[in-house]
C-alpha positions in Angstrom: 51.3 -239.6 64.7 49.4 -237.7 62.1 45.7 -236.7 62.1 45.2 -238.7 58.8 42.7 -241.6 59.1 43.6 -244.3 56.7 41.4 -247.3 56.0 42.6 -250.6 54.4 39.9 -253.0 53.3 41.3 -256.5 53.0 43.8 -258.1 55.4 45.8 -260.2 53.0 49.5 -259.8 52.1 48.9 -256.6 50.0 46.7 -254.9 52.7 49.0 -255.8 55.6 52.1 -254.7 53.8 50.5 -251.3 53.1 49.4 -251.1 56.7 53.1 -251.7 57.8 54.4 -248.9 55.5 51.7 -246.4 56.4 51.8 -247.0 60.2 55.6 -246.7 60.2 55.1 -243.3 58.7 52.9 -242.3 61.6 49.5 -242.5 60.0 46.5 -243.9 61.9 45.7 -247.1 60.1 42.7 -249.4 60.5 42.5 -252.7 58.5 39.0 -254.1 57.9 38.5 -257.8 56.9 35.3 -259.7 56.3 36.6 -263.0 57.7 37.1 -264.0 61.4 40.9 -263.8 61.0 43.1 -262.1 58.5 45.4 -263.5 55.8 43.5 -266.8 55.4 44.7 -267.5 51.8 48.3 -266.7 52.9 48.0 -269.3 55.7 46.5 -271.8 53.2 49.4 -271.3 50.9 51.8 -272.1 53.7 50.2 -275.4 54.6 52.4 -277.3 52.2 55.3 -274.9 52.5 55.1 -271.2 52.1 56.8 -270.3 48.8 57.3 -266.7 49.5 59.4 -265.6 46.5 61.9 -266.9 43.9 65.7 -266.6 43.6 66.0 -266.5 39.8 67.7 -263.6 38.0 65.7 -260.5 38.8 65.4 -259.4 35.1 63.8 -262.7 34.3 61.7 -262.7 37.5 60.2 -259.3 36.7 59.0 -260.5 33.3 56.9 -263.4 34.7 53.8 -261.2 34.9 52.8 -261.3 31.3 51.4 -258.1 29.7 51.4 -256.4 33.2 55.2 -256.9 33.7 56.1 -253.4 32.5 53.5 -251.7 34.7 54.5 -253.8 37.8 58.2 -253.2 37.3 58.6 -250.1 39.5 56.8 -251.8 42.4 59.0 -254.9 42.0 62.1 -252.8 41.7 61.2 -251.2 45.0 60.6 -254.5 46.8 62.7 -257.3 45.2 62.9 -260.9 46.2 66.1 -260.0 48.1 64.2 -257.4 50.0 61.5 -259.9 50.9 64.1 -262.3 52.3 65.5 -259.4 54.4 62.0 -258.5 55.5 61.2 -262.0 56.7 64.6 -262.1 58.5 63.6 -258.9 60.3 60.5 -260.7 61.5 62.6 -263.6 62.9 62.0 -265.9 59.9 65.1 -267.1 58.0 64.6 -268.5 54.5 66.3 -271.0 52.3 66.3 -271.6 48.6 65.2 -275.0 47.3 66.6 -276.9 44.3 64.0 -275.3 42.0 65.0 -271.8 43.0 61.9 -271.3 45.1 62.4 -269.5 48.5 60.8 -270.8 51.7 60.9 -270.0 55.4 63.1 -272.5 57.2 60.0 -273.4 59.3 58.1 -273.9 56.0 54.8 -272.8 57.4 53.2 -269.3 57.2 51.8 -269.1 60.7 55.0 -268.2 62.6 55.8 -265.4 60.1 52.2 -264.1 60.2 52.1 -264.1 64.1 55.3 -262.1 64.1 54.1 -259.7 61.4 50.8 -259.0 63.2 52.7 -258.4 66.4 54.8 -255.8 64.6 51.7 -254.1 63.2 50.0 -254.0 66.6 53.2 -252.4 68.0 53.0 -249.8 65.3 49.4 -248.9 66.2 47.6 -250.7 63.4 44.0 -251.6 64.3 42.6 -254.8 62.7 38.8 -255.2 62.7 37.6 -258.6 61.6 34.1 -259.7 60.6 33.7 -256.3 59.0 32.5 -256.8 55.5 32.6 -253.9 53.1 29.2 -253.5 51.4 29.7 -250.5 49.2 30.0 -246.7 49.1 28.1 -244.2 51.2 27.7 -240.6 50.1 30.6 -239.6 52.2 32.2 -242.8 53.4 32.3 -246.6 53.2 29.6 -249.0 54.4 30.5 -252.0 56.5 28.3 -254.9 57.8 29.6 -255.7 61.3 28.6 -257.9 64.2 27.2 -254.7 65.8 25.3 -253.8 62.6 25.8 -251.5 59.7 28.5 -248.8 60.1 29.6 -245.9 57.8 33.3 -245.3 58.1 34.9 -242.0 57.1 38.6 -241.6 56.3 41.2 -239.4 54.5 42.2 -242.2 52.1 41.4 -245.9 51.6 43.2 -248.8 50.1 41.2 -251.6 48.6 43.1 -254.9 48.8 40.3 -257.4 48.5 41.9 -260.0 46.3 40.8 -261.7 43.1 38.2 -264.4 42.6 40.0 -267.6 43.6 39.3 -269.4 46.9 36.1 -267.4 47.6 35.6 -269.4 50.9 38.7 -267.6 52.2 37.3 -264.2 51.5 38.3 -263.3 47.9 34.9 -263.5 46.3 35.2 -260.5 44.0 32.0 -259.1 45.5 33.4 -255.6 45.0 33.2 -255.6 41.2 29.7 -254.1 40.8 30.4 -251.3 43.3 33.5 -250.2 41.4 31.9 -250.6 38.0 29.1 -248.3 39.2 31.8 -245.7 39.8 33.1 -246.0 36.2 36.1 -248.2 37.1 37.0 -250.5 34.1 37.4 -254.1 35.2 38.4 -257.1 33.0 36.3 -260.2 33.9 38.1 -262.6 36.2 39.3 -266.0 34.8 41.0 -268.9 36.5 44.8 -268.9 36.6 47.2 -271.6 37.7 44.3 -274.0 37.4 43.5 -277.6 36.3 41.5 -278.6 33.2 38.7 -280.9 32.5 39.4 -284.0 30.3 36.8 -286.5 29.0 38.3 -289.5 30.7 36.6 -292.8 30.4 34.9 -294.2 33.5 37.4 -297.0 33.9 40.4 -294.7 33.5 39.0 -292.4 36.2 38.3 -295.2 38.5 41.8 -296.7 38.3 44.0 -293.6 38.0 42.4 -290.6 39.6 44.8 -289.2 42.1 47.9 -290.9 40.5 50.8 -288.6 39.7 52.4 -288.6 36.3 56.1 -288.1 36.9 59.2 -287.6 34.8 57.5 -286.1 31.7 57.8 -282.9 29.8 54.8 -280.9 28.6 54.5 -278.4 25.6 52.1 -275.7 24.8 52.3 -272.1 23.5 54.1 -271.3 26.8 57.0 -273.5 25.8 58.3 -276.9 26.9 58.9 -277.7 30.6 59.7 -280.8 32.6 57.8 -281.7 35.8 54.9 -283.7 37.0 51.1 -283.4 37.5 48.2 -285.5 38.7 45.3 -287.3 37.0 42.1 -286.1 38.6 38.5 -287.2 38.5 37.8 -284.3 36.2 41.0 -284.1 34.2 44.5 -282.9 35.1 46.0 -280.6 37.7 49.3 -279.9 39.4 52.4 -277.8 39.0 53.3 -278.8 35.4 49.7 -278.1 34.2 49.7 -274.7 36.0 52.9 -273.7 34.2 50.9 -274.0 30.9 47.5 -272.9 32.3 47.4 -269.3 31.0 48.2 -270.3 27.4 45.9 -273.3 27.4 43.0 -271.2 28.9 43.5 -268.5 26.2 43.8 -271.1 23.4 40.5 -272.7 24.5 38.9 -269.2 24.5 40.2 -268.2 21.1 40.0 -271.6 19.2 37.4 -273.6 21.2 40.0 -276.4 21.6 43.4 -276.9 23.1 45.7 -279.8 24.0 48.7 -280.3 26.3 51.4 -282.2 24.5 53.3 -284.8 26.6 56.6 -286.4 26.2 56.3 -289.6 28.2 60.0 -290.6 27.7 62.0 -287.4 27.7 65.3 -289.2 28.0 64.9 -291.2 24.8 64.8 -290.1 21.2 61.9 -291.1 18.9 64.4 -293.0 16.7 65.6 -295.1 19.6 62.1 -295.7 20.8 61.0 -296.9 17.3 64.0 -299.2 17.1 63.6 -300.7 20.6 59.9 -301.1 20.2 60.3 -302.8 16.8 62.5 -305.5 18.5 59.7 -306.5 20.8 57.6 -309.7 20.3 54.5 -308.6 18.4 52.6 -311.3 20.3 53.5 -309.7 23.6 51.0 -307.5 25.4 51.2 -303.7 25.0 52.3 -303.4 28.6 55.2 -305.7 28.1 56.3 -304.1 24.9 56.2 -300.6 26.4 58.0 -301.7 29.6 60.8 -303.5 27.8 61.0 -301.3 24.7 60.4 -297.8 26.2 60.7 -298.1 30.0 57.1 -297.1 30.3 54.6 -298.6 32.6 51.7 -297.9 35.0 49.8 -294.7 34.4 51.8 -293.8 31.3 50.8 -297.0 29.7 47.2 -296.4 30.7 47.3 -292.9 29.3 48.5 -294.2 25.9 45.6 -296.8 25.9 43.2 -294.0 26.8 44.2 -291.5 24.2 45.9 -293.2 21.3 44.1 -294.9 18.3 44.3 -298.7 18.6 46.0 -299.0 15.3 48.8 -296.7 16.5 49.5 -298.9 19.5 50.5 -301.8 17.2 52.9 -299.9 15.1 56.4 -299.1 16.6 56.8 -295.9 14.6 53.4 -294.5 15.3 53.7 -295.6 19.0 57.1 -293.9 19.4 55.6 -290.7 18.0 52.8 -290.7 20.5 55.2 -291.5 23.4 57.2 -288.3 22.4 54.1 -286.1 21.7 50.9 -287.4 23.2 48.1 -284.8 23.1 45.8 -284.6 26.0 42.6 -282.8 24.6 41.2 -280.3 27.1 37.5 -279.4 27.5 37.7 -276.3 29.7 39.5 -274.9 32.8 38.3 -275.9 36.2 36.1 -273.4 38.0 37.8 -270.2 39.3 36.8 -271.2 42.9 39.3 -274.0 42.6 42.1 -272.0 41.0 45.2 -271.0 42.9 44.9 -267.5 41.5 42.9 -265.4 39.0 43.6 -263.4 35.9 41.7 -260.2 35.2 40.7 -257.3 37.5 41.0 -253.5 37.5 42.6 -252.4 34.2 45.9 -250.6 34.5 44.8 -247.6 32.5 42.3 -246.9 35.3 44.9 -246.3 37.9 47.8 -243.8 38.1 51.4 -244.5 38.9 50.6 -244.2 42.6 48.0 -247.0 42.4 45.1 -244.6 42.9 41.9 -245.1 40.9 41.6 -242.2 38.4 37.8 -242.4 38.7 37.9 -242.2 42.6 40.5 -239.8 44.0 41.7 -241.0 47.4 40.9 -244.6 46.7 43.9 -246.8 46.1 44.1 -250.5 45.0 46.7 -253.3 45.3 47.2 -257.0 45.0 45.1 -259.4 43.0 42.4 -256.9 42.4 44.6 -255.6 39.6 44.8 -257.1 36.1 47.8 -259.3 36.3 48.7 -262.9 36.6 51.8 -264.9 37.3 52.9 -268.5 37.6 53.3 -270.3 41.0 56.7 -270.2 42.5 56.6 -267.1 44.8 55.7 -264.6 42.0 52.1 -264.1 43.2 53.1 -263.3 46.8 56.0 -261.1 45.7 53.7 -258.9 43.5 51.1 -258.7 46.3 53.7 -257.5 48.8 55.2 -255.1 46.2 51.9 -253.5 45.0 50.8 -253.1 48.7 54.0 -251.1 49.4 53.7 -249.2 46.1 50.1 -248.2 46.9 51.1 -247.1 50.4 53.8 -244.9 49.0 51.3 -243.5 46.4 48.8 -242.7 49.2 51.5 -240.9 51.2 52.4 -238.8 48.2 48.8 -237.9 47.6 48.1 -237.1 51.2 51.1 -234.7 51.2 49.7 -232.9 48.2 
């Protein structure tokens, strides 16, 4: 055990991973978290199956983080998806790879893995203090509001791992931004990532189809063309296929003031075949019957065409086939960041060194979603949180040695 006192503020995946590395090296580590229990967002992610990483080719995996990919690469190289699978196995949690390439614990849930992890941290001497909310800098320490009142904590080094701005009810409320900006730390404003979008649905469409999934479609935006499914919501659209396009659609709305997600409602049929088959239908038949018999389309897909297509186009086989293959859903704005799975923005990379220390605040390190990066769903978010937590811990060790 060393005489170095290390504080970690934030008990999510990045903070806990840093605590594991630092305590294993013999440092005295205390984790402070504002919530009654740690890793609440981690547990929420595991409610529907904890997607802990992804099995795709690592070179492709490492480029999933947009403009931040190059800067994140050393951290990802040091803790790859294969390393994560070995790490979970060491905690008694075996994993499997789903058909999509996503990696899950065999138990699917996050709670068994977290219990084992916290047990390991306790055995390594890590102290975890909950209901301790960081409330800014003191002249020679860090201020916490606790059940026993205000405390000033002194330490040799600190890691901030307070998350981004999504799911504020779970603790990631970005309340730290003003304190760091007051210390000359440059921060890009947070925006929603992996989010839904508002659409101006008619009242009758919302009443009948909110909550209904749209399956077996492909969607196109500046991000590319991907197959999948999503859900019609009261406000607009949400779900995995929408999230795959969310960053590009959000940025297009910001730059142009408008954006649309382009849908192919019949990806298995060509436009020529659709035009031909629709032209064979009885012109006196209802639209529903013509679409069902001529295009294999019914239900919410038919309703979506009625909602978005000009009435004249619905009567013409050629125009209708074009819309079936490329139906634009006009978007109004992203859903609020509090509803988003993750956030874009955060501490700019030019404000931290290669060891994840803030250049403006020697001895203060940062990791996880506080940093300016974003990634799609599919295990990328958790992997980068784990990896940056480890990288910041290694950076802190190197700085302490110097």
